N, C-alpha and C positions, 0 to 999 in steps of 0.2 A: 107586308111583301118581303120576301127573301132576295137579297141581292146576290147575284153570281158574279163570279170572276169573269170578265170578258173573254179570256182564252178558253175558259172551261165550258162556257155556255153559249152555242152558237146563236141562240134566239135573241140574246141581249148583247151580242158581241158587236163591237165597232171595229173599225180598221186600227190596227196597232199604230201607235205614233212612231213615225220614223225618226231616227236620230239624225241630227244634221250631219252633213259630210264631214266637217273637221272633227266632231265628236266620234264618229264611226272610225275615222283614220286614226285617231288618238287611241281607242280601243284596240284596234288591230296592232298598232305599233307596241302598246303596252303588253299585249299577249305575246307578241314576237319576241320581245326582250325577256319576258318571264320564261318563256320556253327556252330560249338560247342560254339564260342564266341557269336554269334547272340542269341543262345538259352539262355545262361547266361544272356544277357542284357535284355531278355524279360522275366525275373523271376516273374514279376508282373502278377497277374491274372486279369481277366476281371473285377472281383468284385472290386479289388484294384483300378483299373483305373477309374471304374464308380464312386467310392467314391471320388477320387481325383477330377474328372471333376465336381462333385456336388458342390464343394467349389467355382467354378468360374461360376456357373450358376445363373444368376440373377433371373430368374423365380423361381427356386427352393428355393433360399435365401428368396425371398419374401413370398413364400408359407409357408416356415418354420417359419418366423417371425410372420406371421398371426396365425399360429396354436399355437405358444408359448403365443401370446398375448390372445388368445381365452382361452387357459387353465389357464392362470393367472386370467382372469376375472371370469371364472367359480369357481376357489377357493375363490376368493372374495366374490362372490354371496353366496356360500355355508357357508361362515363364518358368514354371517348376519343372517342365519336360525339356527345356532347352539347356544346353551345355553353358557353364559359366567360365569366364576368363578372369584370371586374377594377375596382378602385376605387384611386385613388391620390389624394393630397393633398400640397400642398407650400406652403411659406411661406418668405418672405425678408425681411430687414430690413436697411436700410442707414442709416448715421448720417453726414451731411455736416455738416461745421462750416463755415459761411458767415461766421463772425465774423472771419476773417483779413483784414488790410488788402490792398487791391488794390496789386500793384507798381506803381511809377511808370514812366511810359512816356517 
């Protein structure tokens, strides 16, 4: 004779055993704590997760580097078109000794 699971076979089923109230209350309390804890663990928003994932995406990193390089080249090209300003300073000093006697003529 084949034995059937009571929940799957209505012919052989018997009433399910009810959990005692303290055990049921404990189960509900545990489930509540687990759900509440899971909500705290998922405090990151979707934007935070997206920003974190971009740090590991090689395609994004490559595109970002190409953009930064193009921006730098544009700044260098614009610098060649702008006027330049220069500033220089100089100083000199000479010491002449006039105390020497004049030669006779």
